[in-house]
C-alpha positions in Angstrom: -19.1 -1.9 4.0 -17.4 1.4 4.0 -18.8 4.0 1.6 -15.5 5.9 1.1 -12.7 4.3 -1.0 -10.3 6.8 0.6 -11.1 5.6 4.1 -10.6 1.9 3.0 -7.2 2.8 1.5 -6.2 4.9 4.6 -7.2 2.0 7.0 -5.1 -0.4 5.0 -2.1 1.9 5.0 -2.3 2.2 8.8 -2.4 -1.6 9.1 0.6 -1.8 6.7 2.6 0.7 8.8 1.8 -1.2 12.0 3.0 -4.5 10.6 6.1 -3.0 9.0 7.2 -2.0 12.5 7.7 -5.7 13.3 9.9 -6.4 10.2 13.7 -6.4 10.0 13.8 -3.0 8.2 11.1 -1.5 10.5 8.3 1.0 9.8 8.5 3.2 6.8 9.6 6.8 7.2 7.2 8.2 4.5 3.7 6.8 4.1 0.8 8.0 2.0 -2.4 7.1 0.2 -2.0 7.8 -3.6 -4.8 8.5 -6.1 -3.0 6.2 -8.5 -1.3 2.8 -8.2 2.2 3.9 -7.4 4.2 6.9 -6.4 7.4 8.2 -8.0 10.0 6.1 -6.2 12.8 8.6 -6.9 11.5 10.7 -4.0 13.2 8.3 -1.6 13.4 4.9 -0.2 12.0 3.6 3.1 8.4 4.5 2.1 5.1 2.7 2.0 1.9 3.5 0.2 -1.5 2.3 -0.8 -2.5 3.4 -4.2 -5.9 3.2 -6.0 -5.6 1.1 -9.2 -9.3 1.2 -10.3 -12.8 1.3 -9.1 -15.4 -0.7 -11.1 -19.1 -1.5 -10.6 -20.2 -4.9 -9.5 -23.0 -5.8 -12.1 -26.4 -6.0 -10.5 -25.2 -5.5 -6.9 -26.8 -3.0 -4.5 -24.6 -1.7 -1.7 -25.6 -0.3 1.7 -24.5 3.2 0.7 -27.5 3.6 -1.6 -25.3 3.0 -4.7 -24.2 -0.1 -6.6 -21.5 -2.1 -5.1 -18.0 -1.5 -6.4 -14.7 -3.4 -6.6 -11.7 -1.3 -5.4 -8.3 -2.4 -6.7 -5.6 -1.3 -4.3 -1.8 -1.5 -4.6 0.2 -1.8 -1.5 3.8 -0.9 -1.9 7.0 -0.7 0.2 10.3 0.7 -1.1 13.5 0.2 0.7 17.0 1.5 -0.1 19.0 -0.8 -2.4 22.6 -1.5 -1.2 25.1 0.6 -3.1 28.9 -0.1 -3.0 31.7 2.4 -3.3 32.8 3.1 -6.8 29.4 2.2 -8.2 30.4 -1.5 -8.2 28.1 -4.4 -7.4 27.1 -4.6 -3.7 28.4 -7.4 -1.6 26.4 -10.7 -1.6 25.6 -10.3 2.1 24.0 -6.9 1.4 21.9 -8.2 -1.4 20.8 -11.2 0.7 19.9 -8.8 3.5 17.9 -6.7 1.0 16.1 -9.8 -0.2 15.1 -10.7 3.4 13.8 -7.2 3.9 11.5 -7.5 0.9 10.1 -10.9 1.9 9.4 -9.6 5.4 7.7 -6.6 3.9 5.5 -8.9 1.8 4.5 -10.8 4.9 3.7 -7.5 6.6 1.5 -6.6 3.7 -0.3 -10.0 3.9 -1.0 -9.5 7.6 -2.2 -5.9 7.0 -4.7 -7.1 4.4 -6.1 -9.7 6.8 -6.4 -7.2 9.6 -7.8 -4.3 7.6 -10.4 -6.3 5.8 -11.4 -8.8 8.5 -15.1 -7.9 8.0 -15.0 -7.2 4.2 -14.9 -9.4 1.1 -11.4 -9.2 -0.5 -9.1 -11.0 -2.9 -5.3 -10.8 -3.0 -4.4 -10.8 -6.6 -0.6 -10.9 -6.4 2.6 -10.0 -4.6 5.5 -8.8 -6.8 9.1 -7.7 -6.1 10.2 -4.5 -7.7 13.6 -4.4 -9.5 16.1 -1.9 -8.1 15.7 1.6 -9.6 16.9 4.9 -8.5 18.5 3.6 -5.4 15.4 1.8 -4.2 13.8 -1.6 -4.5 10.8 -3.2 -2.8 7.6 -5.0 -3.6 3.9 -4.5 -4.3 0.7 -6.4 -3.5 -2.5 -6.0 -5.3 -5.8 -6.6 -3.5 -9.4 -6.2 -4.5 -12.1 -5.3 -2.0 -15.8 -4.7 -2.3 -16.9 -1.3 -1.2 -19.8 1.1 -1.4 -19.2 4.4 -3.0 -21.6 7.0 -1.7 -19.7 9.3 0.6 -17.3 12.2 0.3 -13.9 11.8 2.0 -14.6 14.5 4.6 -15.8 14.8 7.3 -15.2 11.1 8.0 -11.5 11.3 7.3 -9.6 14.1 9.0 -7.1 16.1 6.9 -3.4 15.6 7.4 -1.5 18.5 9.0 -0.4 20.9 6.2 -3.3 20.0 3.9 -3.6 23.0 1.5 -7.4 22.7 1.6 -7.5 23.1 5.4 
């Protein structure tokens, strides 16, 4: 059991990106761990994220990190560009069908990523939900709960990304 919720989220994000590479639409161009469930989608499409929804104690449990056990709710998300037609008219049916296929492939990539990232941890997939088009993007999210310890700071176990303002 990992003692850093950030490391758990970052490991899941790496697995998501690896499995997205095998989909019709390919790997996401922008990926990040978010300290909340979802990013602002208006910053672009073709992005993937893992966001923290909540962390709650497991009553009466004792984890290997010297603290109580915790449930970590994570939201995996993938946003893709929604097809747009000239003149702001409805997109062609074939483009909408293609977008639907991309979203279902992304959902399968998320499912595979959860299985890979949490192969030695207790987890529960709560739901997968498509997102309506908004701001030129659409996509889907999956919510998963995993049991973690919570007894370690993020560093030094997780290297900072290049450009981190705290570096």
